[in-house]
N, C-alpha and C positions, 0 to 999 in steps of 0.2 A: 328685371326686378331682383334685387338681392334679398335673401331671407336671413335674418340674424336670429340666433338663439335667444330666447327670453331668459332673463335672470329669474331664478327661483325666488318666490316670495315666501314659500312655506319652509319651515326648518328642515335641514337635511337629516336623514337617518345616519349619515356618516359624521361622527363627532371627532374633529381633529384636536390636537393637543391644545390649541388656542394660544392666547397671548401670555407673555411672561408677566407674572404678578410679583414674584419675590425671588431673589437669588442670594445664596449664602455659600461661603467657601470654608470648609472645615477639614483640616488635615489634607489628605490627598483626594478629596472629593468636592466637586462643585454640585450644589443642589439647587434645583429650580422648581418653583411651583407655578402652574399655569391655570387657565380657566377650567380645563377638563382633566388635569392629571399632574404628574410630577416627573422629573427626570433627575438622574444622577450621572455625572461625568467623571470617569477615572482615567488616569494615565498609567499604562502598564510598562511602557518603554517609550523611547523617542519615536518609535514607529507604530505603536499600538494605543488606540484610544477606545474606551468602552462607553457606549451610550446605553443607559438603562432607563426605560420609560415605563411608568406603571400608574395604576390607579390605587386609591386607598392610602393608608398611612404608612404601610411597610412594604418594601419590595421583596420579591422572592430571590434570596441570595444563594440558594443551594444549587450546585451544579455537579453532575457526575462527569462532565466533559472537561472542564477547565481545572488546571492545577496551579496556575500562576496567581500571584498576588499583585495588587496595584502598588505603585510607588507611594511612599508615605509623605513625601515633601509637599508642601502647600502649593497649590496651583494658582498662578496669577493670571488675571485677565486684563486685556485692554478693553475699554468700554466707551461707547458714545450713545446717542439717543436711540439709534436704530439697531445696534448690534453689539455683540461681545466677541472677542477674539482670543483664542488659546493657541499659543505657538510652541512648537518643539523645534529641534534642529532638523526635522524631516517633514512635519505636517503643520498646516495651519487650519484650525477649526474655527469657522465663523458661525455664530449662533444669532440668527435674526430674532428680534424680540416680538414683533407684531406682524404675523403670528410667529410662534417659535418654529424655526426650521434650521436644519444643520447642513452646512456646506464645508467640504474639505478641499484644500488647495495644497500644492507643493510650495516650496520656498521661492519658486519663480512666478508665483501667483497664477499658475495654470490650474484651472478647475479640474479636480479629480472626480468628485462625486458630490451630488447635491440632492436634497429633498425636493420632491415636486412642490412648487410654490403654493398650489391650491390645497393639497391634501396632507403632505408631510406624513406624520404618524397619526393614525386615527383609528377609531373603533366602530364596528358595526355589531352591536350587542357585545358578546364576549370576544369576538374575533378582533385581533389587533393586527394592523397592517402598516408597514412603512412603504411609501411610494417614493421612488427616486426618478429624477430626470433621466431620460434615455439620451445618452450622448451620441453624437454623430459617428456612425461606423463602429459603435461599441460592440465588443465581443465578450462572451462570457464562457468560462471554462470551469470545470470542477463539479461540485455537488456529489462526488463519490460515485456510488454504484447506480448510475443512471444510464439507460439506453439513449439512443439518439446520437447526433454528431458531436465532434469535439467542440465546436462553437455552438453554444446553446441559445444564441440570439434567435428570437422569434418563437421560442418554445416555452412551455409551462410544465412544472413538475410538482408532484405531491410527495411528502414524506410520511409514510405510514407503513412500518415494517410488515411485510406480507410474505407468506409462503407462496411462491409464484412458480409452481411446477411447469416446466417446458415453456417458459416465458418467451414472448415474441420479441422481434427487434425493436418494437416501440412500446413494449409493456412498461407501465409505471403505476404504482411503485413496485420495487423489488424488496430485497431482504434487509437492506441497510439504510440508515439515515445519517448523512454527513452534510449538515446545512452550512456549508462553506463554499464560496465561489470566488473566482478572481475575475475582475472586470478589466478590460483592456481597451483603450481608445487613444488616438493620437500618438503621443510619445510617453504616456503614463499608464500605470497599472496599479491596482489596489486589491486587497482581499477583504471579504466581509463574512464574518462568522456569526450566525444567528443562534444563540444558545437558548433554545426553548424546545423541550421534548414533546410538547403536544403535537398533534397532527399539524403539519405546516405546508405551505404552498409557496412556490417561487415562480414568478412570471417575468420572463426576460423579453417583454414586448410581444407576447402571444396575444393575438386577437385585438391588439391596439397598437397605435404608433405614438403613444403619448408618454408612457412611463414604464419602468420596471417596478416590481414590488415583491416583498416577502412578508408572509403573514403566518399567524398561528391561530388555531381555533379557540385558544384560551391562554392564560398566563401573561407574562410580561413581554414587552418589546425590549429584549436584551441582546444587543449586538456589539461586536468588536470590529473596528475599522483598522486595517493594516495597510500601511504604505511604505514602500521601499523603492530603491532605484532599479530593482530587478525582481523577477518572479521568484528566484531562489531566496532572496531576502524576505519576500512575503511568506513563502513556505516555512522558512525558519521562524518567522513571527508566529505563524499558526502553530508550529510545533512547540514553541515557547508556551503558548496558551494551553494546548491540549496534551502535550507530552510526546515523548519520543518512543520509538520501537526499541525494546530491549534487544541486545545482540542475541540472535537465536543460536541454538546449538548447530555446529557445522553439519551434522548428519541430516538435519531437517532441510537443508538447502540442496541436498542430493535428490536423486530421483526416488519418488514414492509410487507404489503400485497399490491400487484399490479396486474393489469390485463390490457390488451389492448382489451377493456376498460370497466371500471365500469360506466355505465350510464343507465337510468337517476338517479337523486338523490335518488329515492326510492331504487335503487339497492345498493347504497352506505350505506344508513341507514340499509338495511337488512344485509349487510356484517358486519357492526359494531355490530349490535345486536347479530348476530350469534357468533361472537368471544366472546362476554360477556356471552351469554347463555351457550356456550359450555365450559366455563372456560379455554379458551386458551389466554394467555397473548399476547398483541400486542400494539404497540405504534403509528403506522402510517398507513394511507391509502394513496395510491399513485394513482393519476389520470393521465391516458394517454391522447392522443390527442383528444378524443371525448368530453372532457369537454368544448372545445373551440367552438366558432361560426365559422363553416366551416374551422377549423384547424388554425385559425388566433390567434397568441399569443397576450396576453393582452386583451382577450375577454372571455366571457362565452356564451355557448349555452343556451340562456334563455328559450328555449322550454324544455330542459332536466334538466336545473339547474336554475329555475326561481328565487331562493333566495339564492345565494351562501353564503352570509354572515351569514344568518340564519343557513345554513347547517354546516358551519365551527364552529359556536358557539355550535351547538348541538353535533357535534363530539367531540369538546373540553371538554364538560361536561362529555362525556363518556370516556374521557382519550385518545383520538386519536388526533394526529397532522395530518395536510394535506400537502402532497407534490404534486406539480403540474409540468407537463411537460412544458419545455421551448425550442422551436425550434428557430433557428436564422432567418429563412426565413420570410420576411415582404412582404405580398401580395401587388401587384400593384392594388390598388383599391381606387377610389375617395371616400372621406368621411371616410376612415379608418384612424383614427388619427395618429397611429404610422407611417404609410406610408407618410402621408402628412407632418408631422413634420420632418421625416427623410429626405425627399426630400428638404424641406426648409433649414434644417441645414446641408445638404450635408454629411451625416454620412455613406453612403453606399459605398461599393467597386465599383471602376470605371475601365473602360477600359482606355487605354492610351489616347484616344480622348476625355475623360471627360464624356462619357456616363455611367450611372450606369450599372453594370453587372446584367443580368436577367437570373435566372435559375428556372426550374420547380421542385416543391416539393409539399408536401401535400396541401397547400392552393391554388396551381396553380402557375402562374408565379410570382416570388418573387425577391426582392432585398435583399442584405445581409449586415448587419452592418460591418464596418471596425473597429474591436476592437483594432487595433494597433494605433488608433487615440484617444487621451484622450477626445476629445469632444464627440466622439461616446460613450465612456464608461460612461460619464456623462449623455448623452441622455438615455442610457439603464437603468441607475440607476433611473432616473426620471420616466420611464415607469414601473419599478418594483413596484413603489408605489401603482399601481393598485392592486397588490396582497397583499402586506404587510398591507395596510390599511384594508383589509378584514380579516386579521388574518392568512394568509398563512405564514408558517415558514420554508418550505422545497421546494427546487427547483431542477429540473431534467433537465440538459442541454443535449439535444439529437440532432442527425443529424448534429453535429458540426465538421465534418471532412473537408470540407463541403460536406454533402450528397445531391445529386440532381438526378433526373431521367436522366439516361444516364451515370452517374458516370464518367464523363470526364470533369473535371473542367478546363477551359482555363487558361493557365499559364501566359499569357501576362497581366492579370489583375494587377492593381497597388494598393498597400496598403501604408498607411501613414508612418508606422514605426517611430512614434514619431517625424515626420518631416523629416526623412531621407528615402524617398520613395524607395520601392523595389517591386519586382513582386511577384505573387503568388508562384513562384518557391521557394522563401525563406519563404513565409508566410503560406503555407498550413499546415505544421507540427505544427505550433504554434497557429493556428486559434482557435482550440477547447480549448486550455488552456486559451487563452485571453478572450474567451466568458465566461469560468468558472470564471476567475478573475473578469470580469465585473459584473457577477451575485453575486459573493461572496461579493465583496467590496460594491456594491450597496445595497444588502440586509443588510449587517452588519451596514452600515451607517443609514439605515432607521429603523432598528429594535430596536433602542434605548437601547442598552446594552444587548440585548438577542443574543445568538449565533445562526446563521442560519445553516441549513443543506443544503449542495450543492453537487449535484451528476453530474458527467460528463461521457460521453462515449469516447470523444477524449481528448488527452492531450499531453504534452511534459514534459521533465524534469523540475521540479519545480511546476508542477500542484498540488502537495500535499499541497502547501500553500493555495490553494483555494477550493479544491474539493475532494470528494470521487470518486473513479473510479470503474465502474462495467464493466464486460467483454463482453457486447454487446449481440448480438442475437445468443445465443447458442442453441443447439439442444437437444431434450429430448431423450438422450441415455446414456448408461453407459460410453462410451468413452468420451463424452463431460463432464460428471460429473467429471471424473478423470482429464481431461484436465483443467477444471476450477480450480481445486486445484493447479495445476502446475502454471497456469497463475497468481493466487493470490499470491502464494509464490514468483514468479519471480517479480511481482510488488513490493512486500515487499523488495526485494533485490535492488530496484531502488527508494527507498524513499517513496513509496506510502503505508503507513501503513494501511489506511482505504480503503479497496478494497473488492469486492465480485462478485458474479455471480448470475444469475437468477436461484434460487432453483427450481428444477423440469423441467428446460429447457423451453426456450421461443418458439422455433419452434417445432412443432409436438406434440405428445401426450405421456405423461409418463405412464408407467405401475404402478400398485399399489406398488410393491416392490421397483421399482426405485424411486418413489416419497418418500417413507419412508426412504430409504437409503440417498437420497439427502438431505432431511430435517435434518437427523442426522448429516451429514457432514456440512451442512449449519449452523447448530447451532454453529459450531466452525469456522465460517468465520467472519472476522471483520465486514463486511457489510452483514446483513442477511435479504434477501428479496425473496419472491416467486413471480414469474411473468410468465405469459403465453400469447400467442398471440390470436388474434381474430379468431373465428371459430374453436377453439380447445376445448378440454375437460376442464371443470372447474378445477382449480388447487389451491384450498384452502385446509387447513389441514384436512377438513372433507369430501373432495370430492372423496375419494378413499375407502370408507368403514370404518367400526368401528375399525378394527385392526390397519389400517394405521392412523386413527384419534387419537387413543390412543398413538401410537408411536410418532406422531407429537406433541401431547399435552405434553407428558413426556419430550421430548427433548427441546421444546421451553421453558417449565418451567425450565428445567435444565439450559438453557442459563440465565434465570432471576435469578436463585439461585446463579449463578456464576457472576452476573452482576458487583459486586464491584471488583472482580478479573479482569474482562474484562476492566472495567473502569480504574482501576489502571494501567493496561497494556497500555491502550490508553494514559494515562498521561505520562508513561515512554516514549512512542513513541514521544510524543509532546515535550519532552526535550532532547532526545538522538538520535532520528532517527531510533532506532531499531524497526522493525515492530512488529505488534501484532501476525500475522501468520508467524512463523519463520522456513524457510527451515532448515533442520538439518545441511546443509552445513555452517550455521552461527556458530553454537556452536560446531560442530564436523567436521571441515573443512577438516582434513586430514584422516578421516575415509573413506576408499574406499567403504565400503558397502553403505554409504549414497547416492552414485551416481548410484548404481545398479538399473536397471529398476524395480526390485521387490519392492524397498524401497524408490524410489525417490519422491513418493507422501507424505511420512510421514513428519510431521512438528510439531513443538512446538507451541501450542496456548498459548500466554503469555510465561512466563519463565519456566513453570513447567508441563504443561499437554501435553503429546505426543498423537497426533491423527494419527491413521493408517487407512486412507480411503480405502474402499474396494467396489468392484462392487456389485450390488444388487443380482446377481445370484450366487455368490460364497458362499459356506458353510464353507470354510476354507481359510485363507490367510497366507502369510509369513510376519512376523513382525521382524524388527531389532530394538533391544533396545541398543543404543550406550552408550559409556562412562564407567566410573568406579563406578558410583553410582548405588545402587539397584533401582528397579522400583516397583511400586505397581499397581496392577489391580485396576482401578478407581472404579469399581463396588463392588468388593469383598474384597479388601485390601490384597489380596494374594501378598506376597513379591516375586519378581522375579529378578534373577540375569541378568545382561546385556548379550546380545548375540542374536542369531537367534532363532525364535520360529515359529511353525505352530500354528495358532490361530483359534479357532472356531468363526464363524461369523453368528449367527442366525440373522434373519432380524430385531429383536427388540433390537439388541445390537451392537453398533459400538465399535471396539477395542480402548480403551482409557487407558492411563497409566500416573501415576504421578511419577516424578523423586524424588528420595531420596534427603534429605536436601532441602525440599521445604516448602513453606507456601502458603496456599490457603484460602482466606477469602470466606465464604459462607453465603448467606442471609438465615435467618431462615424461611422466609415465602414469597410466591409469590402471588400477587394479579393480577389485570388486566393489569398493566403496570409498568414502571420503578419507578413510584411514590409509588408503594405499594410493598415494599420489607421487611416489618415487622420491628420489633424494636430490634431484636437480631442478632448479628454478631458472626459467629463462625470462629475462626482461626485454620485451620487444619494444623498441623505440622507433616511432614513425616521424620522419622529418616533416616539419611544417614551419609556420611563420611566427608562432607565438611562444613566449616563455611560459612554461607550465611546471608545476610541481605536483607529482603524483604521490599519494601516500599508500604504501603497502602495509597491510596489517595481518598479523598471524598470532594465534595463541593456542591454547590446548583444545579449543573448539567445543568444550563441554562444561566447564566450571565458570565461576565468577572470579577466578583468580586474576583475570586481566584487570579488574577494578583495583587490584593491589599492586599493579605494575608488572605482573607476569605476562608480558606480551613481547612480541618482536615487531617493531615498527620501523620502516625505512622511508625516507623521502628521496624520490628520484626526480631530479631537476633537469629539465631540458631547456637550454638557452641558445637559440640559434644566432643571437647577436654576438654573444661571447664565444660561440662555437664550442660549447662544452656540455657534457652530460655528467652530472654529479650524482653518485649513489651514496647516500649518507651512511655513516656508521649506524648499526642497529641500535634502536632505543628500546628500553625495557629489559627485563632479566629473564625472558623466556628464550630458550635455545630453539632455534628454528629446526624444523624437520628436514630442511633441505641443506645438503652438505656442499654442493657446488652451484656455481652460477655461470650462466652464459648471457652475454648481452648481444642481442640480435638487432641489427640496424636495417631500417626500411626506407628507401627513397633517398639515400645518401649517394653522392657522386664519388668517383674514384679520387682518393686523396690519401694523405698520410695521417694516421691516427696515433695519438700519444696516449699510452696507458701506463701511468706511473712513470718509470724511467725507460719504458720500452716504446720504440717507434714501430708501427706496423703500417706498411704500404698496402692499400686496398687495390690489389690487382685482380685480374681475371681468376687467378688461382684461389683467391680468397672468397670468391662468390660461389657458394656451395648450396646445393639442395640440402635442406635440413632433414636428417634421418627421421622418418615417421615415428620411430620409437621415442625420439627425444623432442618431438614437436607436436603438431596437430595429427590428424588421422590420414591414412593412406589415400582416402578418396579425394583429398583436397589436391587441386591441380596447380602447382606453382609454375607459372610460365616465366616469372622473373625471380630467380633465386635471391636469397637474402644474405647479406654479409654477416658473418659471425666473427667476432673478435675472439679468436681461439686462445689468446693469451690469458683470458680470464678463467679458463676451465680449471686451473689449479687452485683457485681461491675458494676456500671453504666459507660457508656462511655460518657464522656463529656470533656470539656476543662480542668477541674480540676482533671481528673483521674490521679493518680500517676503512675509511672512506675510499671509494673508487672514483677517480676522475678521468674522464675520457675527453680529449680535446682534438680538434682538427683544424 
């Protein structure tokens, strides 16, 4: 006997959008009214469509996340009795009328994404949810700072920014909210950004096999659908909506050293001197909360730091920049200027009865600035002058979830929201981003043309416009080391190109081999900083014995050797939205092996270097080399075909590979920081099967003059079909710091090379080991030497340098 489910006769508590009653098209908006709500449809580009569903007469149009505007041209629809169709040159949106449901197709009529036919968008009380059909074999990546695997299918997540000290490998939520994911199935992929700052929930088929869904506890159902032929195109579409990372100062990409905490000033001087004495490059020292007078922001502890300006100047002469902690809590204390001014100017978050909210945190009982109020942002900027006038150029926004003792922030508190008041229910997820915005905009305004460095723990989609993100209070173990890689790669999938983790682990004590391995991996993180908490073992590069010190020195130097490759990758991110640390799912989206738990940590650092992170205790690991191009062992130049490999992992060597058809610029020399990179640049060209053009970018590294054309940009084209390497004339009017160039060829057979009017035969005598002084570091073992075209060594790099053409 079969048992069939009875149809419900009583009304459902779940109220869907209902049937279409009326449709109008005005300007660039299609407006629809249904049984239970309304919807607006906007076209932002040929690849981006916005669906805004709401109740009431007026939608909530305010967004701190998005900066793009819809197209103004009138949208035309094809219509029949059952549906309406909106088409672009990339997407076809089908709107079913009874009931209203949305389906997206590509131009080949392949279904990309569709509402669940039964539920679509619906409400349970205030909570609004969109239910989507779960496609066969569908994968989901993104959502920013989320634990769990690369492929989020079968998982559920919540967005509610939380101070999550010593979080576990499955803890959710964490510090940031980035409600954007990419869906992948069959031969298509799409992006979906849910722009609602209330507490939200994403279900990718967790606890059911019927649908995926995304919901918010209140507010509108306001989402953007992005489709392109590639994930890179989808990421660029998301960056178009939420903004691009500004090009950071070059020094901030160098190595940074932090501890909770370095004090008094004598300890800071000792730290700086030790870096220089031990010949380990570093660009920044970071001060945690103990530099302040009783943890109060905009103060110095004059007992431990009696002359901060003198200290900052002395550090600057040694080549160090200073980064200081900035917490949002303003202590209730008579005579404390920020408190008294804040009360007078009414900049603090208030209860509905007008009393300022008071929460307890490091300084004691504090009020908290309402950064949704433009007057508060101006007040914050004016207080930042305290640091900027002393020479501080880096700011670290912490505890901005908001974190307080008790971890239970009252939700009835009211925020200004640019004059449209709302509660902390709507404001919690965006608070950290707006603190970061206030710090960045204030510092940028005060620093007179210099680029500030700004770091934040909490954020929302769009935070990349204002700050670097680090992954908070991680733990010193192998599991967290690997989790940090996944978190940074996932942040890269949601617009945050400048991200990192605390190398060595913040909580607990790292072992010698764990610290060594973490430093190797951290070398290939966009943000590279070691940090450890109070009352734990020292966690500087020299703190774990001579072997680990040598490993740390070699890899930190390697980061500086690759600094112009890294900086060029940051420049690319600042104009395209493609991250620096790139999950293999970006370039190899439909390769099933990429999502395997054995390989999900692998990523491309920049366009060409594949990093295969591995735990500190493993002697071998499995490596997947994807695609059709050959790969090269970074250290030995051994040419390797794509596919699965079991790879040895001695503690002094991280598995690194270079993709064929690649160009990597390498600095000839490493000094104490990013200002000392020598005067020779090497262009390393790796033979492969594809024609590629690599863009090299250089500027002064600290001002905004590059926006006025003061940069040096070269395109290096490798064309195996034409058998040519072309290095373009420098574009821009910035004179390069590098006076000479070498071109180093990898994987080329013996032949005759033509450089200008000179023919060079590549014979055995031309195959030379590259002097460690002018290439990578001595610990790297070249078993197959590389060909250097020595005829180029006399060519200076400057604005007058003509195009270089090498053919064979």
